[in-house]
Backbone as a chain_set.jsonl record, in Angstrom:
{"seq": "XXXXXXXXXXXXXXXXXXXXXXXXXXXXXXXXXXXXXXXXXXXXXXXXXXXXXXXXXXXXXXXXXXXXXXXXXXXXXXXXXXXXXXXXXXX", "coords": {"N": [[16.668, 1.341, 16.77], [17.201, 0.559, 13.767], [16.41, -2.126, 13.783], [12.933, -1.184, 14.262], [12.933, 0.001, 11.684], [13.713, -2.125, 10.066], [11.673, -4.067, 10.54], [9.251, -2.126, 9.816], [10.007, -1.997, 7.006], [9.514, -5.327, 6.146], [7.087, -5.238, 7.3], [5.699, -3.371, 5.843], [6.577, -4.844, 3.268], [4.726, -7.184, 3.474], [2.447, -6.606, 3.506], [2.436, -5.381, 0.717], [2.65, -7.233, -0.863], [0.547, -9.023, -0.108], [-1.708, -7.67, -0.699], [-0.997, -7.613, -3.895], [-1.085, -10.571, -4.483], [-3.745, -10.705, -3.51], [-5.063, -9.182, -5.918], [-4.055, -10.181, -7.872], [-4.259, -11.557, -11.282], [-6.006, -14.53, -11.871], [-5.272, -16.707, -13.944], [-6.39, -19.463, -13.938], [-9.025, -19.416, -12.968], [-11.918, -19.2, -14.307], [-14.511, -18.274, -13.711], [-14.156, -15.4, -13.58], [-14.472, -12.069, -13.982], [-12.949, -9.861, -14.13], [-10.831, -7.425, -15.535], [-7.573, -6.811, -15.433], [-5.704, -3.891, -15.511], [-2.328, -3.68, -17.287], [-0.783, -1.552, -17.539], [-1.234, 1.579, -16.097], [-2.393, 4.626, -17.686], [-3.992, 6.726, -17.455], [-4.06, 9.641, -14.959], [-4.342, 8.217, -12.136], [-5.725, 8.418, -8.279], [-4.271, 6.741, -5.129], [-5.836, 6.417, -2.267], [-4.701, 5.668, 0.757], [-5.282, 4.389, 3.693], [-3.526, 4.588, 7.07], [-2.276, 3.198, 10.16], [0.449, 4.576, 10.973], [3.389, 5.825, 12.88], [5.787, 7.791, 13.417], [8.832, 6.315, 13.091], [7.942, 4.528, 11.143], [6.129, 5.58, 9.921], [7.519, 7.509, 8.708], [9.126, 5.567, 6.974], [7.268, 4.552, 5.378], [6.075, 6.945, 3.752], [8.604, 7.421, 2.621], [8.54, 5.035, 0.871], [6.495, 5.383, -0.713], [6.947, 7.538, -1.584], [8.828, 5.86, -3.526], [7.626, 4.563, -4.678], [5.866, 6.627, -6.28], [7.504, 7.637, -7.976], [8.385, 5.505, -9.629], [5.799, 5.011, -10.982], [4.628, 7.1, -12.274], [1.519, 7.851, -12.79], [0.692, 7.106, -10.997], [-0.816, 8.738, -8.166], [-0.198, 8.364, -4.688], [-1.94, 9.082, -1.655], [-1.737, 9.239, 1.634], [-3.49, 8.356, 4.325], [-3.216, 9.197, 7.794], [-5.21, 7.089, 10.378], [-5.341, 7.726, 13.189], [-4.182, 5.814, 15.866], [-3.654, 2.289, 16.109], [-4.997, 1.261, 17.976], [-6.926, 3.058, 18.171], [-8.728, 2.689, 15.763], [-9.217, 0.556, 16.635], [-11.508, 0.638, 18.397], [-13.303, 2.146, 17.104], [-14.831, 1.024, 15.103]], "CA": [[15.847, 2.255, 15.581], [17.574, -0.174, 12.841], [15.673, -3.212, 13.821], [12.072, -0.557, 13.223], [13.018, 0.213, 10.088], [13.511, -3.577, 9.176], [10.316, -3.936, 10.771], [8.371, -1.328, 9.121], [9.996, -2.53, 5.706], [9.193, -5.943, 6.26], [5.67, -4.95, 7.085], [5.396, -2.822, 4.377], [6.756, -5.692, 2.096], [4.205, -8.331, 3.651], [1.243, -5.525, 2.995], [1.832, -5.213, -0.772], [2.764, -8.745, -1.128], [-0.918, -9.283, 0.235], [-2.141, -6.824, -2.105], [-0.618, -7.855, -5.337], [-1.601, -11.97, -4.966], [-5.203, -10.458, -3.777], [-5.526, -8.707, -6.901], [-3.722, -10.635, -9.254], [-5.501, -12.168, -11.877], [-5.535, -15.631, -11.978], [-5.837, -17.222, -15.45], [-7.284, -20.54, -13.855], [-10.229, -18.403, -12.358], [-12.641, -19.013, -15.763], [-15.478, -17.126, -13.625], [-13.383, -14.011, -12.55], [-14.736, -11.387, -15.643], [-12.112, -8.736, -13.66], [-9.795, -6.82, -16.142], [-6.962, -5.531, -14.552], [-4.541, -3.311, -16.392], [-1.268, -3.668, -16.782], [-0.13, 0.116, -17.283], [-1.864, 2.551, -15.783], [-1.979, 5.58, -18.706], [-4.168, 7.49, -17.087], [-3.67, 10.005, -13.64], [-4.942, 8.154, -10.85], [-4.736, 8.673, -7.056], [-4.744, 5.808, -4.483], [-5.812, 6.631, -0.883], [-4.049, 4.734, 1.537], [-5.159, 4.871, 4.857], [-2.766, 3.706, 7.483], [-2.323, 4.108, 11.641], [1.894, 4.149, 11.457], [3.695, 7.383, 13.438], [7.039, 7.975, 13.961], [10.306, 5.88, 12.134], [7.108, 4.005, 10.863], [5.424, 6.747, 9.088], [8.988, 8.187, 7.673], [9.678, 4.39, 5.913], [5.94, 4.211, 4.43], [6.635, 7.957, 3.13], [9.603, 7.036, 1.63], [8.378, 3.618, 0.355], [5.11, 5.813, -1.32], [7.604, 8.536, -2.981], [9.681, 5.245, -4.505], [6.655, 4.416, -5.474], [5.364, 7.09, -7.422], [8.895, 7.826, -9.023], [8.327, 4.364, -10.565], [4.821, 5.051, -11.066], [4.476, 8.719, -12.354], [1.055, 8.074, -13.286], [-0.168, 7.132, -9.979], [-0.596, 9.081, -6.819], [-0.688, 7.862, -3.379], [-2.578, 9.825, -0.947], [-1.053, 8.735, 3.041], [-4.33, 9.338, 5.181], [-3.468, 8.705, 8.663], [-6.512, 6.93, 10.697], [-5.5, 7.444, 14.62], [-3.481, 4.424, 16.239], [-4.364, 1.104, 15.848], [-6.016, 0.781, 19.474], [-8.31, 3.887, 17.982], [-8.894, 2.304, 15.025], [-10.233, -0.947, 16.707], [-12.481, 1.042, 18.818], [-14.215, 2.74, 16.275], [-15.856, -0.116, 14.57]], "C": [[16.301, 1.633, 14.185], [16.228, -1.175, 12.701], [13.838, -2.305, 13.857], [12.084, -0.483, 11.803], [13.219, -0.962, 9.673], [12.154, -4.105, 9.321], [9.57, -3.674, 9.914], [8.34, -2.039, 7.803], [9.58, -4.106, 5.538], [7.669, -6.276, 6.426], [4.926, -4.531, 6.247], [5.428, -4.185, 2.917], [5.556, -7.143, 2.115], [2.882, -8.107, 3.068], [1.144, -5.713, 1.781], [1.982, -6.521, -1.31], [0.863, -9.32, -1.085], [-1.732, -8.838, -1.18], [-2.248, -6.891, -3.231], [-0.821, -9.404, -5.289], [-2.898, -11.705, -4.372], [-5.602, -9.987, -4.864], [-5.031, -9.178, -8.756], [-4.574, -11.377, -10.278], [-4.946, -13.338, -12.528], [-6.052, -16.529, -13.089], [-6.577, -18.086, -15.521], [-9.034, -19.919, -13.554], [-11.001, -18.157, -13.872], [-13.707, -17.931, -15.422], [-15.622, -15.46, -13.078], [-13.618, -13.161, -14.298], [-13.628, -9.892, -15.25], [-11.16, -8.297, -14.801], [-8.826, -6.168, -15.309], [-5.783, -5.117, -15.357], [-3.222, -3.448, -16.209], [-0.187, -2.376, -16.968], [-1.285, 0.931, -17.452], [-1.499, 4.302, -16.818], [-3.033, 6.422, -18.296], [-3.926, 7.991, -15.577], [-4.461, 9.09, -12.763], [-4.642, 8.011, -9.31], [-5.292, 7.219, -6.113], [-4.798, 6.667, -3.031], [-5.37, 5.425, 0.39], [-4.173, 4.803, 2.976], [-4.115, 3.894, 6.35], [-2.799, 4.31, 9.036], [-0.601, 3.811, 11.785], [2.441, 5.584, 11.485], [5.45, 7.017, 13.369], [8.355, 7.213, 12.706], [9.154, 4.957, 10.896], [6.691, 4.749, 9.576], [6.562, 6.887, 7.943], [9.07, 7.4, 6.453], [8.232, 4.574, 5.125], [5.905, 5.532, 3.235], [7.533, 7.864, 2.087], [9.356, 6.078, 0.215], [7.228, 4.464, -0.505], [5.965, 6.779, -2.326], [8.093, 7.594, -4.224], [8.692, 5.64, -5.305], [6.096, 4.769, -6.943], [6.379, 7.788, -8.003], [8.798, 6.615, -9.828], [7.135, 4.246, -11.467], [4.336, 6.121, -11.639], [3.097, 9.005, -12.653], [-0.06, 7.876, -12.088], [0.06, 7.854, -8.481], [-1.203, 8.494, -5.791], [-1.069, 9.219, -2.424], [-2.325, 9.162, 0.248], [-2.017, 9.383, 3.654], [-4.603, 8.627, 6.552], [-4.829, 8.699, 9.579], [-6.789, 7.101, 12.361], [-4.498, 5.937, 14.496], [-4.41, 3.108, 16.111], [-5.277, 0.839, 16.546], [-7.399, 1.895, 18.771], [-9.098, 3.645, 17.357], [-9.745, 1.126, 15.392], [-11.159, -0.096, 17.629], [-13.768, 1.813, 18.434], [-15.09, 2.221, 15.335], [-16.568, -0.614, 15.591]], "O": [[15.745, 2.213, 13.252], [15.32, -1.1, 11.873], [13.157, -3.107, 13.218], [11.265, -0.905, 10.987], [12.809, -1.017, 8.513], [11.532, -4.547, 8.356], [9.092, -4.533, 9.172], [7.332, -2.57, 7.337], [9.16, -4.199, 4.385], [7.088, -7.232, 5.911], [3.841, -4.966, 5.861], [4.639, -4.362, 1.988], [5.445, -7.942, 1.185], [2.245, -8.91, 2.386], [0.077, -6.151, 1.351], [1.323, -6.818, -2.306], [0.226, -9.88, -1.978], [-2.144, -9.403, -2.193], [-3.222, -6.451, -3.841], [-0.697, -9.753, -6.463], [-3.594, -12.67, -4.686], [-6.772, -10.319, -5.055], [-5.307, -8.879, -9.917], [-5.677, -11.777, -9.904], [-4.0, -13.431, -13.311], [-7.185, -17.011, -13.07], [-7.393, -18.182, -16.438], [-10.02, -20.273, -14.2], [-10.774, -17.145, -14.534], [-13.981, -16.989, -16.166], [-16.468, -14.731, -12.56], [-13.139, -13.502, -15.38], [-13.566, -8.969, -16.062], [-10.464, -9.289, -15.016], [-9.073, -5.192, -14.6], [-4.98, -5.93, -15.814], [-2.795, -3.367, -15.057], [0.979, -2.338, -16.575], [-2.057, 1.051, -18.404], [-0.489, 4.972, -16.6], [-3.026, 7.284, -19.175], [-3.614, 7.104, -14.783], [-5.628, 9.482, -12.776], [-3.547, 7.575, -8.954], [-6.396, 6.702, -6.284], [-3.912, 7.467, -2.732], [-6.01, 4.403, 0.635], [-3.209, 5.268, 3.583], [-4.132, 2.667, 6.446], [-3.172, 5.454, 9.298], [-0.245, 2.943, 12.582], [2.214, 6.422, 10.612], [5.998, 5.919, 13.276], [8.593, 7.718, 11.609], [9.626, 4.766, 9.775], [6.963, 4.431, 8.419], [6.55, 6.537, 6.762], [9.097, 7.854, 5.309], [8.426, 4.791, 3.929], [5.746, 5.28, 2.041], [7.324, 8.152, 0.908], [9.74, 6.231, -0.944], [7.061, 3.681, -1.44], [5.779, 6.834, -3.541], [8.013, 7.922, -5.408], [8.625, 6.498, -6.184], [5.906, 4.151, -7.991], [5.98, 8.744, -8.668], [9.246, 6.799, -10.96], [7.197, 3.597, -12.511], [3.122, 6.089, -11.438], [2.901, 10.203, -12.856], [-1.228, 8.267, -12.092], [1.004, 7.541, -7.756], [-2.379, 8.132, -5.772], [-0.448, 10.275, -2.555], [-2.788, 8.035, 0.071], [-1.953, 10.606, 3.779], [-5.533, 7.853, 6.778], [-5.523, 9.707, 9.706], [-7.859, 6.822, 12.902], [-4.201, 5.253, 13.516], [-5.637, 3.049, 16.036], [-6.305, 0.294, 16.146], [-8.589, 1.591, 18.853], [-10.242, 3.983, 17.663], [-10.714, 0.726, 14.746], [-12.204, -0.582, 17.196], [-14.805, 2.048, 19.054], [-15.994, 2.875, 14.813], [-17.404, -1.495, 15.389]]}, "num_chains": 1, "name": "protein.A"}
């Protein structure tokens, strides 16, 4: 059980890190005109598709609550899309 929790936390951390790095404003990139806000001032909802069940789903829900508490203008809507095998077969 503890191993699954650690794995879930690690997976979530990796996904979050990749998202932050992919969305970061690279000041060396002079061709980009994207202006990424530093602070969200309007109510915003993010839909997060996932395939997590059981302990992984519980961890994701807890992380989401913590994120929303730290970012009160951002609501995360978790949407279960089926198992990983289900989603692989859908494409």
